[in-house]
Every structure is written in structure tokens, then in C-alpha cells.
C-alpha positions, 0 to 999 in steps of 0.5 A, spaced: 495 451 470 496 457 466 502 454 463 504 458 458 512 457 462 515 451 464 520 454 470 526 451 469 532 453 473 532 460 475 530 461 482 523 462 485 520 469 488 515 469 493 512 475 495 509 474 502 503 480 504 497 480 508 494 485 502 493 485 495 489 490 493 487 487 486 482 493 484 478 489 478 481 484 473 477 484 466 480 491 463 487 489 466 487 482 462 484 485 456 490 490 456 496 486 457 493 480 453 493 485 447 485 483 447 481 489 448 479 491 440 477 484 439 474 483 445 470 490 444 468 488 437 465 481 439 461 484 445 459 489 440 457 484 435 452 481 441 448 486 443 453 488 449 456 494 451 463 492 454 464 498 459 457 495 462 460 489 463 467 492 466 461 495 471 459 489 473 465 486 476 467 487 484 473 490 486 477 485 489 479 489 495 484 485 499 487 491 502 488 497 506 491 502 501 499 503 499 502 497 502 497 492 498 496 496 492 504 496 491 504 489 492 498 488 486 503 493 482 509 489 484 505 482 481 504 486 474 511 487 474 514 481 476 510 478 470 512 483 466 519 482 467 519 475 466 521 473 473 518 466 476 514 470 482 508 468 486 504 472 490 501 469 497 496 471 501 490 470 504 482 470 500 478 474 505 471 473 505 470 480 506 475 485 503 476 492 506 468 495 508 465 499 503 464 506 506 457 510 505 455 517 508 450 518 512 448 525 515 455 527 513 458 521 518 461 514 515 458 508 515 461 502 514 458 496 510 461 489 509 464 488 502 460 482 500 465 481 494 464 474 492 456 474 493 456 472 485 462 468 485 469 470 482 471 468 475 478 469 476 480 465 481 481 457 481 480 452 488 486 448 488 483 443 493 489 438 491 494 443 495 490 444 501 495 444 507 494 442 514 496 449 519 497 448 527 495 452 532 496 452 540 498 445 543 505 444 547 512 443 546 516 437 548 522 436 548 525 428 547 532 425 545 529 424 538 527 432 538 523 437 539 516 435 538 510 440 538 503 436 540 496 436 541 495 442 537 488 444 533 488 443 526 485 448 520 486 447 513 487 452 507 485 451 502 489 456 496 485 459 490 489 460 484 489 467 480 493 468 474 497 475 473 499 476 467 505 479 464 505 486 459 505 482 451 509 477 453 506 471 454 509 469 461 503 468 467 504 467 474 500 466 480 497 469 485 495 464 491 491 466 496 489 461 502 482 460 505 481 457 512 477 450 512 475 446 519 478 439 518 472 433 518 473 431 525 474 438 528 471 438 534 468 431 534 475 427 536 475 429 543 469 428 547 465 434 546 459 436 552 456 440 547 454 434 542 455 434 535 450 439 532 455 444 536 461 441 533 458 442 527 457 449 528 463 450 531 467 449 525 465 457 524 470 459 529 476 456 524 474 459 518 474 465 521 481 466 519 480 468 513 473 471 514 476 479 514 481 484 512 482 488 519 481 495 516 487 498 519 492 502 515 499 504 519 495 502 525 497 495 530 491 492 533 494 486 537 488 481 536 488 474 536 485 473 530 490 477 527 496 474 529 492 467 527 491 470 520 499 471 519 501 466 522 496 462 516 499 465 510 506 463 513 505 457 514 500 455 509 506 458 504 512 455 507 509 448 506 508 450 499 515 453 498 519 447 501 514 442 496 516 445 490 523 446 492 523 438 493 519 437 487 523 440 482 529 437 478 532 444 478 536 440 473 541 437 478 542 431 482 538 426 487 541 430 493 538 436 491 530 434 493 532 432 500 536 437 503 534 444 503 541 446 503 541 450 497 534 453 498 537 460 498 540 459 492 533 457 488 528 461 493 527 468 495 522 470 500 520 477 500 516 480 507 511 485 505 512 489 512 512 485 518 505 482 517 509 476 515 514 476 520 513 469 523 516 466 516 522 467 520 521 462 526 516 458 521 522 457 517 527 455 522 521 451 526 521 446 519 529 445 519 530 445 526 525 440 527 523 437 521 529 436 517 534 436 523 538 442 521 543 444 526 542 451 529 547 454 524 546 451 518 538 453 520 539 460 520 544 461 515 539 458 510 534 462 513 536 469 513 540 468 506 532 466 504 528 472 507 528 480 506 523 485 509 521 491 507 519 496 512 513 501 510 512 506 516 516 509 521 510 510 525 511 508 533 503 506 533 503 502 526 510 498 529 508 491 530 509 488 538 506 482 540 504 480 547 509 473 549 502 471 552 499 470 546 505 467 543 505 463 548 499 461 548 498 461 540 505 458 538 509 456 544 514 453 539 515 459 535 516 463 541 521 458 544 525 459 537 524 467 537 527 466 544 534 463 541 534 467 536 535 473 541 540 470 546 544 469 540 543 476 538 544 479 544 550 474 546 553 477 539 553 485 540 554 484 547 561 481 544 561 488 540 559 492 545 561 490 552 558 493 557 553 497 553 547 494 557 541 500 554 544 498 547 542 491 548 536 493 551 535 497 545 536 492 540 533 486 543 527 482 540 523 482 547 521 489 549 520 488 557 515 492 561 508 491 563 507 485 559 513 483 555 512 483 547 516 481 541 518 487 536 517 484 529 521 490 526 527 487 530 526 480 528 525 481 521 532 485 521 536 480 525 533 474 520 533 477 513 539 478 509 537 485 506 532 491 509 529 495 505 526 502 506 521 504 500 523 511 498 530 514 499 529 519 504 525 514 508 530 509 508 535 515 510 531 516 516 531 508 517 538 508 518 539 514 522 533 513 527 529 507 528 534 502 526 540 505 528 543 500 532 542 495 527 545 499 521 551 500 525 552 493 526 551 490 519 551 496 515 550 492 509 544 489 510 540 496 509 538 498 503 533 503 498 528 501 493 523 507 491 516 505 490 513 505 483 507 503 480 504 499 474 504 504 467 500 498 465 493 499 469 495 507 471 496 510 464 495 505 458 488 502 461 485 508 466 488 513 461 487 511 454 486 518 451 493 520 454 497 514 452 495 515 445 497 522 445 504 520 447 505 513 443 503 518 437 510 522 438 515 517 441 511 511 440 509 505 444 515 502 447 515 506 454 509 502 457 515 497 457 520 502 459 518 508 462 525 512 462 523 513 454 518 518 457 524 523 457 523 523 450 516 527 450 522 534 453 524 534 446 517 537 445 515 541 451 514 547 446 511 543 441 504 547 441 500 541 438 503 536 444 500 542 448 494 542 445 493 535 445 495 534 453 490 540 455 485 537 451 485 529 453 485 533 460 479 537 458 475 530 456 477 526 463 474 532 467 468 532 462 467 524 463 468 525 471 463 531 472 458 526 469 460 520 473 459 525 479 453 528 477 450 521 475 452 518 482 453 523 487 447 528 484 452 534 484 453 538 478 461 541 478 464 546 474 468 542 469 472 548 467 475 549 475 481 547 477 479 539 480 484 540 486 484 532 489 486 529 495 485 521 495 488 517 500 487 513 507 484 519 513 490 519 518 492 525 521 500 524 519 496 525 511 493 532 513 487 532 511 486 537 516 490 542 512 487 542 506 480 543 510 484 550 513 486 552 506 479 551 504 476 555 509 480 561 508 479 561 500 472 561 502 472 567 507 477 571 502 472 569 496 466 572 502 470 579 503 472 580 496 466 577 492 468 581 485 475 578 485 477 575 479 478 568 483 480 562 480 475 557 481 476 551 484 472 544 486 476 541 492 475 533 492 478 530 498 477 522 499 479 516 503 476 511 508 477 512 516 479 505 520 471 504 523 476 505 530 479 511 529 475 517 532 479 523 529 478 520 522 472 519 523 470 526 525 475 529 519 470 526 515 465 530 518 468 536 518 469 535 510 462 534 509 460 539 513 464 544 510 461 542 504 454 543 506 456 550 508 460 552 502 456 549 496 450 552 498 453 559 499 450 563 493 455 569 493 461 563 492 457 560 486 461 555 483 468 558 484 468 554 490 465 547 491 467 542 496 466 535 495 467 528 499 468 523 495 464 517 498 468 509 498 474 511 495 477 504 491 481 502 485 476 503 480 474 509 483 481 512 483 482 509 476 477 515 474 479 521 478 486 521 477 486 522 470 481 527 472 485 531 476 489 537 476 492 538 482 495 532 487 496 534 495 501 530 497 502 534 504 504 530 510 509 532 515 516 531 513 518 524 515 511 521 516 509 518 509 514 513 507 513 513 500 507 515 497 504 511 490 498 516 489 502 522 488 506 518 483 499 516 479 497 523 479 503 525 476 504 520 470 497 522 469 498 529 468 496 533 474 501 537 477 503 536 484 502 540 491 506 538 497 512 538 502 519 534 502 516 527 504 517 520 501 517 520 493 516 527 492 522 528 494 525 524 487 519 527 484 521 533 484 529 531 483 527 528 476 521 532 474 525 539 476 523 542 483 521 549 480 516 544 476 512 542 483 509 546 488 513 544 494 512 548 501 513 547 508 518 544 513 524 538 511 525 533 516 530 537 519 526 543 520 521 538 523 526 534 528 529 542 530 522 543 532 521 537 536 527 539 540 525 546 541 518 545 542 512 546 537 507 551 540 500 551 536 497 557 540 503 561 537 501 560 529 494 561 532 495 568 535 499 570 530 495 568 524 489 572 523 486 567 518 488 561 521 486 564 527 478 565 524 478 559 520 480 555 527 475 560 531 469 558 525 470 550 526 470 552 534 464 556 534 460 551 530 460 556 524 460 549 520 455 545 525 450 549 526 445 545 530 451 543 534 457 548 536 462 544 540 461 538 534 469 538 532 471 540 539 477 534 539 479 536 533 480 544 535 482 541 542 487 536 539 490 542 533 491 547 539 495 543 544 497 535 542 498 536 534 504 530 532 504 533 525 505 540 526 498 543 521 499 550 523 507 550 522 506 549 515 499 553 514 502 559 511 507 556 507 501 552 505 497 557 503 502 562 499 504 556 495 496 555 493 496 563 491 502 560 486 498 555 483 493 559 482 497 564 479 499 558 474 493 556 472 490 562 469 496 561 464 493 554 460 499 554 456 504 555 462 501 550 466 501 545 460 508 545 459 510 544 467 505 538 466 509 535 460 515 536 464 512 532 470 510 526 465 517 527 462 520 525 469 515 519 471 520 514 468 524 513 475 517 511 478 515 505 474 515 498 479 518 495 473 524 499 475 522 498 483 522 490 481 528 490 477 532 493 483 529 488 488 531 482 483 538 484 482 539 487 489 536 483 493 534 476 490 539 475 486 536 474 479 535 477 472 529 481 470 528 480 462 524 484 457 524 478 452 517 475 449 516 467 450 512 464 444 505 463 445 502 457 446 499 457 440 505 459 436 508 455 430 514 452 435 521 453 431 
């Protein structure tokens, strides 16, 4: 279709994800096709304004946060590296909810992003696939049959994914659920014809809405249906494409799936598409009639699994009774996978029953559950974490038993971001300043940013980088005034924390700093304070009470601080409403300070941290996730690192964390907590924040108080450096120069070579309108 490229003998990658957080497409397409100037000129001649046109496009918000945005960056890099790659997911009718702040509280509204149509997608009804649910299993002499199922049709929609100026166009294929024509009519239907037609909605609900949880598992039947729906449709597509491809080979290849792993790589983005493993086994066993041993060999050599979190509440554990009802054949297959797996472990560790219990795919308890991470590890040839520290934690804790048995399976692939969207597109001023010094090749090969180190003392570069930042701040200030009716001081430090609201990300630590700073200014109003505008943004899952209360606390602090005439414009607190990809593209280039303050060992990688670094902000952060590698690349002296390391957190878990000890020992912390608890920030309802206070004092899993003192001290160092703009900007240059590793091009090159067995290429292929040689 976008057939600029006829893929021949090389392998294909299938990136399976329940989320693709794409944002807008227009400007990204113009950048990658080198059409931006031509389109600007054309619209101008038509009397239109390109920016106004861009603002009409809705975000494709088919993701929650990091995991979904990573998938989008990966699509850009796979196309830009000339890989034959397909992104497969669900075409949600409603993406992540729009967030409104009403009386300081988050209110959700449906994201009807398709209301005016989507010009980037093309429906492909000719590739519609049936997906089966429910039914029962029959074991017959001719083999196993899954019968009496309910059928839902999967209708694919294709979106082009252009590579960066290499004439490659890949495809993202998203499935939409359709009821079959005879839905509810073929059976004797008591409700009658009208009801049967109305009931089509039940089938089509599968692709209705994205589950809005980030790092949290909700074991609902509709979600399991979504997970199997995308997997079953995609695997049919993979097998069809494999069988119809010549691969420059003989007839045999087309009918026999034994060479599948040589030609096809399936990457599972977290455990959400884990049902791909039993589904591929079902196809190989029941349809292709392979032996178990052969089928299992094909399956494990084809699949690979990326883990995104160590938080226990985020790990998928599906109740067996749900699976028995919805996917009975798959449960049988999972039980057989487990039986053979445990048989092998028992041979390796005779008599170690506790190890068998720990490593089983089936968790016994009140209700039996399938541990999907264990299924993915056993059914894949490669398992990776998303930053070095995270991958090390997986091997040492969560997956320790599995690592001891098969250490060769475990890898690291530190996340990255695409420099096309996250520099060239969102910060053209900075991209140009860099290109003037080192040329434009860095956009394809971000390691070349190292060349900037030559210019770290160059006054003209220091001046230009500071100037671009100031222009971005002025532009964002104007945007804030227009859309949020707030006036801010563009000469203040823009201190920004934007990400999903979660206890582990510790927006509450940020709040405690704000209150402390406020109290200090009130105490010594005539001191020469470094002015700050502190901006916090992000969505809370609708069912996550604590997260919603954290938003209310931030808005409450803002109401007090922003109206205090003593403080004036030396401190402002803003909650950024409806944070999404398009807002990130505006705020990140305007930021001075990036807040990456999760408890060490909880943020698997983070990718926002990389976007801020690339766009000339400095980082205040803990030694967590990719922050560790950012400090390594830029020099630890060029980040504001504070707080407990993973070992300190582990030690405290053993010795016990006593929040009251810190509360009683640190006067400024006690004052801040007493103000929150006493209604200083909620004069109309004194106990509004009692749940937060109680959590922080008595059951805080993320040890906010333990890092409070170090954080406040570190923020004082930030203030001091900001008063010296030249030294600040030199530190910024060190950071930008250290960004090369954090390109998703590097990440994808490593996936390709070390997991998929493919070689990436920066070669440009001829454009369709090029004269052929």
C-alpha cells in the first residue's frame, strides 16, 4: 500500500503492544519526509497558517504513558533503520481520557478522538479475521478441536510509519472489533431480531476504550478479551504473510512453519500480549499438527519479552476460572507448558518444592491464577529490562530463580526516544543551533552530539543555547496565559515534573519542597530568592484514590501560594491540565529543571528524563532507572543526584522505615506536614488530606521522608547554580552532549542485532519518483 519498499528475504519484526501513544502525525510526517518548508509555503500561499492547521489535529492517545510512548518511538526508529517492522495493536474508539480540573479535582471525560475521522488510517476490510471466544474443547482421534465458540471479527486499519528521509514506509496495523452478520441471529433468539442487532455492541465493545491504568493490573474480563483479540488477529496475519511469502525459496517453505523463527520475530511489549505464546502453540498443534516438541521450539525461538516494571500490583495474574470460561483451549496449553516446565525444574533441583512453587506459572491461593510474566519467560528466547539497573534488579529479585536456570535469556535494552519528534520537531531552534556547529548528521546518529564537548567553553554556543531556551520559555508563557489564564515570570526557573500521578513517582516529595520553599520565603521575605515556577502535570487513573488526592493537594498548594502577595512572582505553582504528547512537545523545550525523583528501584527506566536532557534542561533525580546511565554519560557532576540508592532502600526495608522519626527530627518537614494536616491548604475542609497524611506517616511504601533532607539540600544547589547563567548553560551543554546513548535508534539497533537477529541499516532506498539506475 505505502509500497515504497518490497521486502524480500530479510526477516520481519512484529511489535505487539496494547498501547501506541502516537500523539499528532502531521508535523512528524513532514519532518521525516523533508516536506516542512514546502508545506509551509503551500499553506501560506493558500492564505492558511500551518500552525493553526496542526492545532486542528487530535492526539492519537492510544496509551497511558511510558510504555505506549516507547512503542511509538520504536516505530519511528524501526522505519528509520530500514527494518521490515509492523506495529500491531488495538484501534480504541476512545483513548486515554481528557482531564479537566474542576474545583481543584480531576474530572475525566471521554476522548472521542475519531469524531471527525482520522485521515492517516486506511481500513483494510479485505484482511478481516475471525477471533474466537468461550466454547469448549473436544479431544478427538483427528486432534483437538475448540468448538461452539463465539466469533468476533477483527477489522484492520493501517497507518503509515515513515522513516527519517530514507524513503521507507512501514505500517502500524490496529484492529477494530466488528460483530459478524449472523451475530445472535443464528441461535434461537428469545429477545428477537431487534435485540439481536442491538446486542452487536457487546462484541464491538472489545475495541471501545483503552484501560486507563498505568503500572496497575485490573483483572477484568473485557481487558483479557482485548489482550487475546489483538494477539489472535495478529498471529493469523503473521502466519498468512509467512505462508504467502516466497522468501526466494521452494514450495516447502510456504506450508511448513518450521522456518518461522528464521523469518519472524515477535516482541511482546510487557505481558499484555502474553497470550501470543499459547495462541501460537494452539495454531502449531491444532491447525498445523506439529508435535509438542517441534511447536515449542518454534514458539520460543520466535517470541521475546520486554518487562516494564517490578511493582507487584502491576504484574498480570489472570484467574484460571476466567481463562477456563473465555479461552479453555489456551488454559489447557498453559497447564501443559507448566507441567513440562516444572518437570524440568524438578530434575535440576530434586526435592526443592519451594522453588517449584515459586517458579510455577500457576499460583495457588484463594483462587488459582496464571502468572503471565512467568509464562513469558518460559515461552521466550530473550527477556529484557529497560535500563541497566532495572535489568539487574530483575535478575537479582523478581526473576532470580529463572535467571539461575537460563542466564543466557536475560538481557538489557535501555530505553530511548526518537530525536526526530523530541528534538527536530518540538525544538527546531535548538536543533538548528546544534546543526550550525556539528552538521545535520546527528539526527540519524545521535552519538555525534559528543562533538559539542569541543564547544563547551565557546561563548557563542553558550549564548545561542541560552537564547533558544529563553525564546521557548516566552512562547510557553504566552501559551499558558492564553489557555490557562495564568501569568508567569519567564525569568523564573521553570521547574517541571510531568508524568502519570503515582505514589512511586513521588509528586508528594515535590509538594513538600514547594511548601518548604514557601515557608522559607515567608520567613525571610527580603532575602534574594531564586524565583521558580513549579509546574506539575499528569493524569491519575480514575480508580486510584490517592493519586486523585495528590492532584487536589497540588492545586490546593497553588491556590494558597499563588495568591500570597508577600511571595509575589518568586514562587508560582501550576498544575498542567490534560498532560499528553502534544503538551509535552510544548513544555519540555521550555523547561530548566527536570524532576525525576522516584524511590530508587521503582522506575524501570523513564523516558521523559531523556527528553528533558536532550532539550537543555538539567535533571534533579535519584539513582533510579535510566537516570543512572544519564549520570554516567554526562558525568555525575552534571546532574543533581540525591537520595538513597537501591542498596540503601533494601537496607531500610530490612531495618524498617519509621516515618515518625523523620517527622519528629526535621522541623521544616514537621511544619509542612502540620500545615497539610491542619487545613492550612484546605481552609474550607481541614481534614481534606487526612488520607495522604496518614499514608505518609504510617504506611508509605516509597519512603518520601527518608529522601526529604537530601532533596531540599540538592534543591539549594540548583538555586545557587541558576544564579550563574553561564555555568548553568555549560552544564546544559555537557548534558546535551551526553544524550547520544538515549536515542531509540541505538535501542532498536540492539534489539535487532541481539534479539531479532537482523541488521539495521541507514541506507536510503530510491524514492518511487527517482530515475531508476
